[in-house]
C-alpha positions in Angstrom: 34.2 11.8 -1.8 36.3 12.8 -4.4 34.3 15.4 -6.6 34.5 12.8 -9.7 31.7 10.8 -8.3 28.8 11.5 -10.0 26.2 13.5 -8.4 24.1 11.7 -6.7 26.9 9.3 -5.3 28.5 12.5 -3.2 26.8 15.0 -1.2 24.9 18.0 -3.1 22.9 20.6 -2.0 19.8 18.4 -2.4 16.5 19.7 -4.5 13.6 21.5 -4.8 10.6 21.3 -3.3 8.0 22.9 -4.8 7.0 20.0 -7.5 6.0 18.2 -4.3 3.8 21.0 -3.4 2.6 21.1 -6.5 1.7 17.4 -6.7 -0.4 17.2 -3.4 -2.3 20.2 -4.8 -3.3 18.2 -7.3 -4.3 15.2 -5.6 -6.6 17.4 -3.3 -8.0 18.5 -6.6 -8.5 15.1 -7.8 -10.2 14.0 -4.4 -12.5 16.9 -4.8 -13.7 15.6 -8.4 -14.7 12.1 -6.7 -18.9 11.4 -5.9 -19.4 10.6 -2.6 -20.0 7.4 -2.4 -16.3 6.9 -3.0 -15.0 9.1 -0.3 -14.3 8.6 3.7 -16.7 11.1 4.9 -17.3 14.2 3.6 -15.5 15.5 0.0 -14.0 18.1 1.9 -12.7 16.4 4.7 -9.4 14.9 3.0 -8.1 17.6 1.0 -8.4 19.9 3.4 -6.3 18.0 5.7 -4.0 17.2 3.3 -3.6 20.8 2.6 -3.3 22.2 6.0 -0.3 19.4 6.5 1.6 20.3 3.2 1.2 24.5 4.9 2.9 23.3 8.4 5.7 21.3 5.8 6.5 24.4 3.8 6.4 27.0 6.7 9.3 24.1 8.0 11.1 24.1 5.1 12.6 27.2 6.1 14.9 25.2 8.4 18.5 24.3 6.6 18.2 21.0 8.5 15.7 18.6 7.8 14.2 18.0 11.8 13.1 14.8 12.1 9.6 15.6 12.9 9.4 16.5 9.4 9.6 13.6 7.9 7.6 12.1 9.7 4.8 14.1 9.2 5.6 14.0 5.6 5.4 10.1 5.1 1.8 10.9 7.5 0.6 13.0 4.7 1.4 10.2 2.5 -0.2 7.9 4.4 -3.4 9.8 4.4 -3.1 10.0 0.3 -2.4 6.8 0.0 -5.4 4.9 2.5 -7.8 7.2 0.9 -7.4 6.7 -2.8 -7.3 3.0 -1.3 -10.5 3.2 -0.1 -11.9 5.0 -3.4 -10.6 2.1 -5.4 -12.1 -0.1 -3.3 -15.4 1.1 -3.6 -15.4 2.1 -7.2 -14.8 -1.7 -7.4 -17.6 -2.8 -5.2 -19.6 -0.9 -6.9 -18.7 -2.1 -10.3 -18.9 -5.4 -9.5 -22.0 -5.2 -7.6 -23.3 -3.3 -10.9 -24.2 -0.7 -8.3 -23.9 2.8 -10.4 -21.4 3.6 -12.9 -24.7 4.6 -15.4 -22.8 7.3 -17.1 -19.8 6.7 -18.7 -18.6 10.3 -18.4 -18.6 10.0 -14.9 -17.5 6.6 -14.3 -14.5 7.6 -16.5 -13.4 11.0 -14.9 -13.7 9.0 -11.6 -11.9 6.4 -12.7 -9.3 9.0 -13.8 -9.0 10.3 -10.7 -8.4 7.7 -8.8 -5.7 6.6 -10.8 -3.7 9.5 -11.6 -3.9 9.9 -7.6 -2.6 6.5 -7.7 0.5 7.7 -9.8 1.5 10.2 -7.2 1.0 8.8 -4.3 3.6 5.9 -5.2 5.7 8.4 -6.9 6.1 10.1 -3.2 6.6 7.1 -1.5 8.9 6.5 -4.1 11.1 9.7 -3.0 10.2 9.6 -0.1 12.4 5.8 0.8 14.6 5.4 -1.8 18.0 5.6 -0.2 16.6 7.1 2.9 14.6 10.0 1.5 15.8 13.1 0.2 17.7 14.4 2.9 20.0 11.2 2.9 20.0 11.0 -0.7 21.5 14.8 -0.9 24.0 14.0 1.9 25.5 11.1 0.2 24.6 8.7 3.2 24.0 5.5 1.1 25.6 4.7 -2.3 23.0 1.4 -3.0 20.4 2.7 -4.4 16.4 1.2 -4.0 16.4 2.5 -8.1 18.2 1.8 -11.1 17.9 4.8 -12.8 19.6 4.6 -16.7 22.1 8.2 -15.4 23.4 6.0 -12.7 24.7 3.3 -15.6 25.9 6.1 -18.1 27.4 8.8 -15.2 29.4 10.1 -17.9 26.4 11.2 -20.1 25.6 14.1 -16.8 27.9 13.6 -14.1 25.6 16.2 -12.1 22.8 14.1 -12.7 20.5 13.1 -9.4 17.2 11.2 -8.6 14.6 14.0 -8.1 10.9 14.1 -7.6 10.2 14.4 -11.5 12.3 11.1 -11.6 10.2 9.1 -9.3 6.6 10.4 -11.0 8.1 8.9 -14.3 8.8 5.6 -12.5 5.3 5.7 -10.9 3.4 6.7 -14.5 5.2 3.9 -16.2 4.6 1.6 -14.1 0.7 2.3 -13.9 0.4 2.0 -17.5 2.8 -0.9 -18.3 2.2 -2.7 -15.2 6.1 -3.3 -15.1 9.1 -1.4 -14.9 10.3 -0.1 -18.3 13.6 2.0 -18.0 13.9 2.2 -14.7 14.6 -0.8 -12.2 13.7 -1.9 -8.1 16.9 -3.5 -6.4 15.1 -3.9 -3.5 12.9 -6.1 -1.8 10.6 -3.3 -0.8 11.0 -1.5 -4.0 9.7 -4.4 -6.2 6.4 -5.2 -3.5 5.6 -1.6 -4.2 5.9 -1.5 -7.3 3.5 -4.5 -7.5 0.8 -2.7 -5.5 1.0 -0.3 -7.4 0.1 -1.9 -10.9 -2.1 -4.2 -9.3 -4.5 -1.4 -8.5 -3.8 0.6 -11.5 -4.8 -2.8 -13.5 -7.9 -3.6 -11.6 -8.7 0.5 -11.9 -8.4 0.5 -15.4 -9.9 -2.8 -16.6 -13.1 -2.5 -14.4 -13.5 1.1 -15.1 -13.2 0.5 -18.9 -15.1 -2.7 -18.7 -18.4 -1.2 -17.5 -18.1 1.9 -19.6 -18.1 -0.2 -22.4 -20.8 -1.8 -21.2 -22.5 1.5 -20.4 -21.7 2.7 -24.3 -23.0 -0.7 -26.5 
């Protein structure tokens, strides 16, 4: 490929993985703050499993070429985070709709915030791992057609060395969870649109019910 192509369209050295590892550690910490009635099994079970899988992935990161099993394990880890958080969100909504618990507005808001923040990080991981085939495929420039159209892709002259990294997908996830719709980055593929739809729905249900219950308790 010509060197005149922007970085996101040609082969590059890729990105550092430590922001992803840090995000997963934050998720594990958030899960430890959740009350027992909204978690799967013990509050320590999934955080310990997630950290153990993360350690395996960090050790495997010493390989130059990404082994196929590492991507699969990475996807399993993301699925664990999403399933656990989805379970917590459903349990929280169930308790609130049924009028059970939620009598302490501080605890309620903290629980809702932890689930919401985990939702943001979890979907950021999905976007990061599937856009144009994932981080390794993006670094090799295998696919030119993006699943997410970032503003830098439309104006490559601003920074020709720009290419999407995890923090960009985290921003997309955060804005989608707060605005309940895309902002400056547009989903192009159907899977991206549907995934953003699911994220917005989870975020809206969590925020609306938690805030409504907290306001009701404060009154």
